[in-house]
C-alpha positions in Angstrom: 24.6 -13.5 -24.3 24.0 -17.2 -24.9 22.4 -19.4 -22.2 20.7 -16.5 -20.4 17.4 -17.5 -19.0 15.6 -14.1 -19.2 12.4 -15.5 -17.7 14.2 -16.5 -14.6 14.9 -12.8 -13.9 11.2 -12.2 -13.4 10.0 -12.1 -9.8 6.3 -11.1 -10.0 6.3 -7.4 -10.9 10.0 -6.9 -10.3 13.3 -8.2 -11.8 15.6 -9.9 -9.4 18.9 -11.7 -9.9 22.3 -12.7 -8.5 24.7 -9.9 -9.1 27.8 -10.9 -7.1 29.6 -14.2 -7.4 30.9 -16.3 -4.5 27.7 -17.8 -2.9 27.5 -21.6 -3.4 24.9 -22.7 -5.9 24.1 -19.2 -7.0 25.3 -18.3 -10.5 25.5 -14.7 -11.5 22.7 -13.8 -13.9 22.5 -10.0 -13.4 25.6 -8.6 -15.0 26.4 -5.1 -16.2 25.9 -6.3 -19.8 22.4 -7.7 -18.9 21.6 -4.5 -17.0 22.4 -2.4 -20.1 20.1 -4.5 -22.2 17.4 -4.1 -19.5 17.8 -0.3 -19.7 17.4 -0.5 -23.5 14.3 -2.8 -23.1 12.6 -0.5 -20.7 13.2 2.6 -22.9 11.9 0.7 -25.9 8.9 -0.6 -24.0 8.1 2.9 -22.6 8.4 4.4 -26.1 5.8 1.9 -27.3 3.6 2.4 -24.3 3.6 6.3 -24.5 3.7 6.4 -28.3 6.7 8.6 -28.0 10.1 8.4 -29.7 12.9 7.2 -27.4 14.8 10.4 -28.2 12.0 12.3 -26.4 12.0 10.2 -23.3 13.2 11.3 -19.9 13.9 8.4 -17.4 15.1 8.7 -13.8 17.3 6.0 -12.3 18.2 5.4 -8.6 19.6 2.7 -6.4 19.9 1.5 -2.9 23.1 0.8 -1.1 23.9 -2.6 -2.5 27.5 -3.3 -3.5 26.6 -4.1 -7.1 24.3 -1.0 -7.4 26.7 1.6 -8.7 28.1 -0.5 -11.6 24.7 -1.9 -12.6 23.1 1.5 -12.4 25.7 2.9 -14.7 25.1 0.1 -17.2 21.3 0.7 -17.1 21.8 4.4 -17.8 24.1 3.6 -20.7 21.5 1.3 -22.1 18.9 4.1 -21.9 21.3 6.6 -23.4 22.1 4.3 -26.3 18.5 4.8 -27.6 19.0 8.6 -27.3 16.8 8.9 -24.2 17.7 11.4 -21.4 18.5 10.2 -17.9 18.3 11.8 -14.5 20.9 10.2 -12.2 19.4 10.2 -8.6 22.3 8.1 -7.1 21.1 6.7 -3.7 17.3 6.9 -3.6 14.3 5.1 -2.3 11.8 3.1 -4.4 8.9 5.4 -3.6 10.9 8.4 -4.5 11.5 7.0 -8.0 7.8 6.8 -8.6 7.3 10.4 -7.3 9.8 11.6 -9.9 7.2 10.8 -12.6 4.6 13.1 -11.1 6.5 15.9 -9.2 6.5 19.3 -10.7 9.9 20.2 -12.3 10.6 16.6 -13.1 7.7 14.6 -14.6 9.9 11.8 -15.8 8.3 9.5 -18.4 9.5 6.5 -16.5 11.7 5.6 -13.5 13.9 2.6 -12.5 15.0 1.7 -9.0 17.9 -0.8 -8.6 17.1 -2.8 -5.5 16.5 -6.3 -4.2 14.7 -5.1 -1.1 15.8 -7.1 1.9 17.4 -10.0 0.0 21.1 -11.0 0.7 23.9 -8.7 -0.3 24.7 -10.6 -3.5 21.3 -10.0 -5.1 20.0 -7.0 -7.0 17.1 -6.2 -9.2 15.1 -3.5 -11.0 11.7 -2.0 -10.2 10.0 0.1 -12.9 7.5 3.0 -12.7 5.5 5.3 -14.9 3.1 8.0 -13.8 0.4 5.4 -13.5 2.5 3.6 -10.8 4.5 0.4 -10.6 4.5 -2.0 -13.5 2.5 -5.2 -13.5 3.7 -8.7 -14.0 2.7 -8.7 -17.7 4.7 -5.5 -18.3 7.8 -7.2 -16.8 7.2 -10.2 -19.1 7.0 -7.8 -22.1 10.2 -6.0 -21.1 12.1 -9.3 -20.7 10.8 -10.4 -24.1 12.3 -7.3 -25.7 15.5 -7.9 -23.8 15.8 -11.4 -25.0 15.2 -10.3 -28.6 17.9 -7.7 -28.2 17.0 -6.0 -31.5 17.3 -2.3 -30.5 17.9 0.3 -33.2 21.4 1.7 -33.5 21.6 5.4 -32.7 24.4 7.7 -33.6 23.4 10.3 -31.0 23.3 9.4 -27.3 21.2 10.9 -24.6 22.7 12.8 -21.7 23.0 11.8 -18.0 22.2 14.6 -15.5 22.8 14.3 -11.8 19.8 15.4 -9.7 19.3 15.7 -5.9 15.8 14.5 -6.0 15.8 12.8 -2.6 15.9 16.3 -1.0 12.9 17.4 -3.1 11.1 14.2 -2.1 12.0 14.6 1.6 10.7 18.2 1.6 7.3 16.9 0.6 7.1 15.2 4.0 8.4 18.2 5.8 5.6 20.3 4.3 2.9 17.7 4.9 3.8 17.2 8.6 3.9 20.9 9.2 0.6 21.6 7.6 -1.1 18.5 9.1 0.0 19.1 12.7 -0.4 22.9 12.5 1.3 23.4 15.8 0.0 26.5 17.6 3.4 27.5 19.1 6.1 26.3 16.7 4.5 25.7 13.3 7.8 25.1 11.5 9.0 22.6 14.1 6.0 20.5 15.1 8.2 17.7 16.3 10.1 19.9 18.7 10.5 18.2 22.1 10.2 14.7 20.6 13.2 12.3 20.5 12.8 10.1 17.5 15.3 7.4 16.5 15.7 6.2 12.9 17.3 2.8 12.0 18.0 2.7 8.3 19.9 -0.6 8.5 22.6 0.9 6.2 20.1 0.9 3.4 18.7 4.0 1.6 16.5 5.4 4.4 19.0 7.5 6.3 17.8 10.6 4.6 14.7 10.6 6.7 16.6 11.5 9.8 18.6 14.4 8.4 16.2 15.7 5.7 12.8 15.2 7.4 13.1 15.0 11.2 15.8 17.6 11.8 14.0 20.4 9.9 10.9 19.5 11.9 12.7 20.1 15.2 13.0 16.4 16.3 15.9 15.3 18.4 17.4 12.3 16.5 20.1 11.4 19.0 20.6 7.6 19.0 19.6 7.2 15.3 21.7 4.4 13.9 23.0 2.8 10.7 22.1 5.8 8.6 25.0 5.6 6.2 24.6 3.4 3.1 26.7 0.3 3.3 25.9 -2.6 1.0 27.6 -5.2 3.3 24.8 -4.5 5.8 27.2 -4.9 8.7 24.8 -4.3 11.6 21.6 -6.2 10.7 19.4 -7.0 7.7 17.4 -3.9 6.8 14.1 -5.6 7.2 11.3 -4.7 9.6 10.2 -8.4 9.8 13.7 -9.5 10.9 13.8 -10.3 14.6 17.4 -9.1 15.1 16.6 -5.8 13.3 13.5 -5.1 15.4 15.4 -6.0 18.6 18.1 -3.5 17.7 15.7 -0.5 17.2 13.7 -1.5 20.3 16.9 -1.5 22.3 17.9 1.9 21.0 14.6 3.4 21.9 14.9 2.2 25.5 18.6 3.1 25.8 18.0 6.7 24.6 14.6 7.1 26.3 13.1 8.1 22.9 9.5 8.9 22.2 9.4 6.9 19.0 11.5 4.6 16.8 11.4 4.1 13.0 12.9 1.3 11.0 13.0 1.0 7.2 13.8 -1.8 4.8 16.6 -1.4 2.3 14.7 0.7 -0.3 12.2 2.4 2.1 9.0 0.9 0.6 8.4 -0.8 4.0 8.6 0.5 7.5 7.7 -0.3 11.1 7.9 1.6 14.4 8.5 1.3 18.1 6.6 3.1 20.9 8.2 4.9 23.8 8.4 1.7 25.9 10.4 -0.1 23.2 7.4 -2.2 22.1 7.2 -3.1 18.4 4.6 -1.4 16.2 4.7 -3.8 13.3 2.6 -6.5 11.7 -0.9 -6.4 13.3 -0.1 -3.5 15.6 1.1 -1.3 12.8 -2.0 -2.2 10.7 -4.2 -1.4 13.7 -2.6 1.9 14.3 -2.7 3.2 10.8 -6.2 1.9 10.4 -7.3 3.9 13.5 -5.9 7.0 11.9 -7.4 6.3 8.5 -10.8 5.4 9.9 -10.9 8.7 11.9 -10.4 10.5 8.6 -12.6 8.2 6.5 -15.2 6.6 8.8 -16.7 3.2 7.8 -14.3 2.7 4.9 -12.6 -0.6 4.0 -9.1 -1.6 5.1 -7.6 -4.2 2.8 -5.0 -6.5 4.4 -3.2 -9.7 3.5 -4.3 -13.2 4.5 -2.4 -13.7 7.7 -3.7 -10.9 9.8 -5.1 -12.0 13.2 -8.7 -12.4 14.3 -8.1 -9.7 17.0 -7.2 -7.2 14.3 -10.4 -8.0 12.3 -12.4 -7.5 15.5 -10.6 -4.2 16.3 -11.2 -2.8 12.8 -14.8 -3.8 12.6 -16.1 -3.4 16.2 -13.9 -0.8 17.8 -13.2 1.3 14.7 -16.5 0.6 12.9 -14.7 0.0 9.6 -14.7 -2.9 7.2 -11.9 -5.4 7.2 -11.3 -7.1 3.9 -8.7 -9.8 4.3 -7.2 -10.7 0.9 -4.1 -12.4 -0.5 -0.4 -12.1 0.4 1.7 -9.8 -1.9 1.8 -6.1 -1.8 0.6 -5.8 -5.4 -2.4 -8.0 -4.5 -3.6 -5.9 -1.6 -3.1 -2.7 -3.6 -4.9 -3.9 -6.7 -7.7 -5.2 -4.5 -8.2 -1.9 -2.8 -8.2 -0.2 -6.3 -10.8 -2.7 -7.4 -13.0 -2.0 -4.5 -12.9 1.7 -5.0 -13.8 1.2 -8.7 -16.8 -0.7 -7.5 -17.8 2.1 -5.2 -16.6 0.6 -2.0 -14.5 3.2 -0.3 -11.0 2.0 0.6 -8.2 4.3 1.7 -5.6 1.8 2.9 -4.1 -1.4 1.6 -1.5 -2.9 3.9 0.5 -6.2 4.4 1.8 -7.5 7.7 5.3 -7.3 6.1 5.1 -3.5 6.4 4.1 -2.6 2.8 1.4 0.0 3.3 -0.3 2.0 0.5 -2.8 4.8 0.8 -5.3 6.2 -1.6 -4.3 9.7 -0.7 -0.7 8.9 -1.8 -1.4 7.3 -5.2 -1.6 3.8 -3.6 2.2 3.9 -3.4 3.7 1.5 -0.9 5.9 4.1 0.8 7.4 3.4 4.2 8.4 7.0 4.7 4.8 8.2 4.0 3.4 5.6 6.4 5.6 6.7 9.3 5.0 10.4 8.4 1.3 9.7 9.0 2.2 8.2 12.4 4.4 11.1 13.3 1.6 13.6 12.6 -0.6 11.6 15.0 2.2 11.4 17.5 2.6 15.2 17.5 -1.2 15.7 17.8 -1.4 13.2 20.6 1.3 15.1 22.5 -0.5 18.4 22.1 -3.7 16.7 23.5 -1.8 15.1 26.4 -2.3 11.6 25.1 -0.2 8.7 23.9 -0.1 7.6 20.3 -0.7 4.0 21.3 -3.9 4.9 23.1 -5.4 4.5 19.6 -4.9 0.7 19.8 -5.6 0.1 23.5 -8.4 -2.2 22.7 -6.5 -4.4 20.2 -6.6 -8.0 21.2 -3.3 -9.7 20.4 -2.7 -13.4 20.3 -0.7 -15.0 23.1 1.3 -17.1 20.5 2.0 -16.7 16.8 4.2 -18.8 14.6 4.9 -19.4 10.9 6.1 -22.8 9.8 7.5 -23.2 6.2 6.7 -26.7 4.8 8.9 -27.5 1.9 7.6 -29.3 -1.2 10.2 -31.7 -2.6 8.7 -32.3 -6.1 9.1 -30.6 -9.4 5.4 -29.8 -9.9 5.1 -28.3 -6.5 2.1 -26.1 -7.4 0.0 -29.2 -8.2 1.0 -30.8 -5.0 0.2 -27.7 -3.0 -3.3 -27.4 -4.6 -3.9 -31.1 -3.8 -2.8 -30.7 -0.1 -5.1 -27.7 0.4 -8.1 -29.6 -1.2 -7.4 -32.6 1.0 -7.0 -30.4 4.1 -10.5 -29.1 3.5 -11.9 -32.6 3.7 -9.7 -33.4 6.7 -10.9 -30.3 8.6 -14.5 -31.2 8.0 -13.9 -34.3 10.1 -12.3 -32.5 13.0 -14.4 -31.4 16.0 -14.2 -27.7 16.8 -12.6 -26.8 13.5 -14.4 -24.6 11.1 -13.4 -23.5 7.6 -13.4 -19.6 7.5 -15.6 -18.3 4.7 -14.6 -15.5 2.2 -10.9 -16.7 2.3 -9.0 -15.8 -0.9 -5.8 -17.7 -0.4 -5.2 -21.3 0.7 -7.4 -22.5 3.5 -8.0 -20.8 6.9 -9.4 -22.8 9.8 -10.8 -21.5 13.0 -9.8 -23.7 15.9 -12.4 -23.3 18.7 -11.6 -25.9 21.3 -10.6 -24.7 24.8 -7.0 -25.9 24.4 -6.4 -24.4 20.9 -8.5 -21.2 20.8 -7.0 -19.8 17.6 -6.7 -20.3 13.8 -4.3 -21.4 11.1 -3.8 -20.6 7.5 -2.1 -22.9 5.0 -1.2 -21.4 1.6 1.2 -21.7 -1.3 4.2 -19.4 -1.4 3.9 -16.8 -4.3 7.2 -17.9 -5.8 8.9 -20.8 -3.9 8.2 -24.6 -3.4 7.0 -23.9 0.1 3.7 -23.9 1.9 3.7 -21.3 4.7 1.6 -22.4 7.6 0.6 -19.6 10.0 -0.8 -20.6 13.4 -2.1 -18.2 16.2 -3.6 -19.0 19.5 -5.0 -17.0 22.4 -3.7 -19.4 25.0 -0.2 -20.7 26.0 0.5 -24.0 24.3 -2.2 -23.5 21.7 0.0 -23.3 18.7 1.7 -26.6 19.6 -1.8 -28.3 20.1 -2.9 -27.1 16.6 0.4 -28.1 15.0 0.3 -31.6 16.6 -3.2 -32.1 15.2 -2.0 -31.1 11.7 0.9 -33.5 11.9 -1.6 -36.4 11.6 -2.8 -34.9 8.3 0.7 -34.2 6.9 2.4 -37.5 7.7 0.8 -39.7 5.0 1.5 -37.2 2.2 4.6 -37.9 0.0 6.7 -35.0 -1.2 6.5 -32.8 1.9 9.1 -31.9 4.4 7.2 -30.9 7.5 10.0 -31.3 9.9 9.8 -27.6 11.0 6.3 -28.4 12.3 7.4 -31.2 14.6 10.2 -29.4 16.4 
């Protein structure tokens, strides 16, 4: 176990690593041996947290479809067992399901582990941890990795047991029940989705269960659903609602099969997006607008927390059309969730925290970012709309969308990239103040956001530091054709004198 950089395994509130060799410049640092130690470390940490002997702990473990998942999961379970803790083996599962195992009657696991690396390449894997209070925070991961690095776990002569459980069916049935009760169809209560053709694209990740275990019992026609079988090579497309190829695939399937609705999940089902009956994407700003419309019907004038790169049109739609409060915060699903929790604690009612990436968490669902729960809310509204003779997307008819939208990733070529990034943002504030028709947007929590008000720009941009990488993402939107290029060209004059930046993407 020498030369293992345990800290490098931390990725915010997750653990991520390289699990399969063969990719240039990527050394394997998440092996079965390391996975076993991480299982021991989590059981030890959980024992301390709950003031409960490890022999009394029950921990559930699941995984997505990654090629390294089965072997790593077995090692994690062995590590937990070595401290006499009991394990429930959920096999292929979703990240949200793992949390639900800590609070569902008949299970009430003390903790849960999901092996996943979300949408990252096939050679990566990782671990997400849960207790009944939700997903762990960054400091918790740091503490677990500290225990792993020490590797001083007590020797136990008695090992815990591993019991296989079909929890994904229990979890899926919760959606079946919720959709039936919420739609309350007057003619076919048990099958409220009867007469609707709904296509699921699981991208060969863990989300295929939703078609068979949720939609079919509800009466939906799932003809045309694709890539439902788990396959860690991801042979068809990356399981990622933000990926253009993935979205094009589900859009094409909806049009081809003349479906009423399309659903796409990421690998571990904590994110989702949708497609309307015309094959038009319901993701990013459109997805946020749609779920906001539903939430604000249920909870008028409450606050919608989003990440920093949402459009001006969305803010106007939430505040003027829906009469809600839009609170634009930082990127990172944990950031938006924790901000919504904070607002509620202060007495400011907030029922939805959602990122443009598709991470959406609702107060009514433990603020769990659950892609299956999010689309279930949309399906309830879809069925109700059909009963009323309306279209689901009528809810967002007034949403003003930008004509152009681009993200440029400006690389930082220095070791201390955070210091450079902070300096660039400070200097950009001074530069912007000298530019006609540029205004610094107030109440911005991340980087710098500028409103560009000239007739040939008519948009905005946001420059910020990446959460983990030596990159400064630059998001530009414009309400006129050619506006993004105009804003980008103006920014080039600012970037060119700065050493240590690769802004070639901006000048293409």
